[in-house]
N, C-alpha and C positions, 0 to 999 in steps of 0.2 A: 339576488345574485351575490350580495355581500355576505349572506349567511354561508354560502358555499366556500368563501375565502377565509372563514374563521378557522384557526389552527386545529381545533378538535374535529370539526366537520371535515376539513381537508384531509386530516390524518385518517379518519374513518373511511373516506372515499378511496384514498390510495390503498389502504389496507384491504378493503373489499375488492378492489380491482386486482391487486396483487394475488389475493387468494383465488379469485376466479381464473386468472392467468395460470396460476400454479396447477389448478385442477385440469385445465385444458391441455397444458403441456404434459401432464402426467398421462393423458390418454394417447398422445402421439409419441411418447418417448420409447426408447428401445427396451425391449424385455427379452432376455435370452430364452431360447427354447429349452424346455425341460428334457432331460435325457441326453443332452449334448455335452460330452465330457470336456470338450475343447473350450467352452465358453468361460469357465472361471480362470483359465490360464492366461497369463499376460502374453501379448504378441511381441515377439522379439526377432522378427525377420527370419523365421524358420529355425532359429536356435532355441535351445532350452532357456527360457527366461527365468530370472530371479524374481520371486513374488514380492520381495521386500527390498526396496531401494531407499537408502538414506544418504542423500548427497551431503557433502560437507561444505558448508558456507563459511567456515571459520576464517578463511583468508579474504573473503569478500566483505565481511561485515565491517571491518575498520574503515574501508574505503567508502562504503555506503553511509556509515555513521558520519564520517567527516564531510561527505557530500551534503548531507542534511544540515550539518553545522554551517557550512559555507553558504547555503541558501538563507539561513537565518541571519548570518552576518550581512549578506547582501540586502536583505529586507530592512535590517536595522540601519545600515549606513545610508540607504536611499530614502529613508523616511525622516532623516534628521532635518529639522527646519533650518533655513538659511539665517545667518547672522547671530546665532546663539553659540557663544563660545563654550558654555558648559555642555551642551548636547553634542557639539562636534568633538570635544575632548572625550566624552563618554563613548562615542562611536569609534574614535581612534584607539581607545583602550580596549574596546571590544574586538577590533580587528587585530590588535597586538596579541590578545588572548587567543584568537584563532590561529595566528602564526605560531605561537608557542605550542598550541595543540598539534599543529601540523608537524612541527619539529619532533615532538614527543611520539607522534604516530609513526613517523618514518625513520626514527633512529634504530639502529641495529648494532 
């Protein structure tokens, strides 16, 4: 049983199971009928759809980036050991850097 838990063996088993699942799902997946001209068109609630849509996430990216940074700050500050002045100082400097980043992000 321990042989099955070895990383190369476990990887091979998961890879084989994934490939078998891929083949089985390929048999039940949707295939458009040939000769039907409506199949390649996008569905747009009865309107003429645009085949290429490129959403602009430029306004959302700074908020998502800072949200990620705040999670890292929370991780760093909550894992600081008690009683160590040097590590608490480092955590406070890290939080101060995040605050400066927030000011830079929201200044206009």
